Steps between C-alpha positions, in 0.01 A plus 500: 500500500248309293408283800443806720270664246304175459449473876374862526253444211366186670443689828317778317263259326430319828412828665258593221324160513443518878358861502121527542329592174317787678830672548560507124371816327192453287395156641219379729528263794444132404151492670383841369181506294538672164310833477381408150447182311803385293484558124329216320281377793128444453377545857299802621685814597404733782324822400443826678246640248191642674169318453283653225222730618150354486303592190239763556148362471312612192144480383399185322146433382322277254149435371345184363172327444329359810657154558264205541585451867426866586180495289384204709588687817309810392187317381235507770704751699582822313358397164172341396361416154252786524772761562519784250844393373619157384809334644667505160469882501699530824870500549725402789769751602794418729740772606749615760398759755650674800326397820425714801768291672762639262552163331439407134204264450322356197126476460221408254212706364221427247379776266321533168711425191434848364682671789754237598811667354397840633443378850827315503669824395338684792642257753842533338484875562395447862791254551753741346364786713527292825127514574428212740213252485385300799417188305412405139275195458183368344178645636289290731153378415242765583222382731202716601482564873843346553693634799722796411868413495639779714871472430551345152651745252533326162565679171285316246284540192256246354218377720162416351286679752235774505571863563447574866310769687678697776366254755649203312173370353473426123377782284346286223761569234837345421813643657782610269698223671262250335636608163866504608503875437568622854786467754487557873838614641577447871129497614582539870731796447260650242151425624155567366369800697128574496371858461456521878865407553434145624681186394397135506814369656606638840868436419467745208408794724872571545515592131192719470712810561654536152734777607725225637786363298505139613657217300265365236263795506393658167482880462390731222770542235726223630652223294203264537244755385717623211590149382136393479397831343759444230313189384161679516380368837322706763552510876224453759678758717380766257130414547282764661338409833608143556866412441639163389871565546607149409304484175619562141285406201488544124145635494516702823243292687 
């Protein structure tokens, strides 16, 4: 009897050893890849977590003294020793802005030290409101009788140049830009319009009709006008007769 039981037990063990592990409940086939790393391993584990959403762009601006390299660049171009403001009384701004292309850009601007913080605050408001700017950059050197740039639309401030007559000739007095106390915003989209309705740049004729609501245009009571008014600046679009829709200045000139 004992021999018979021993033979049966041996046959049972042999059958268990020859069965495929996959047939045993709760096991994986020998070549199966584990679905998770074993406890205690240091290798990377797969993840199904979604990628984080991109951070929303926000306004960032700063102001500083004019660096030596930029002072050298400005001298003989937009600044001369006989200008009505010294270089040490100017400040360099750099800030983010929304472009007409819908992308976020960063540009420089030079203004008088007395208005630097206020002007930076204005462009923060324009950014937050989604008002687009074509381009923000340093002004170009003013040259009498230079050909009119028909398509450039640069938002800028300081430029040591004379005030100009409607025909583009110098008036004999300094422009507010020569003090760093004026800003031109999207000049093409907001042109200077003479009392007779004419403009110097043919490309700006599209924007003479101010009833249009085109990107980059400034209108009475909009965020651009209100933001500059809040710091005490006046808008050339409020002038009688001639209109300088691009122009904002501290002294209204």
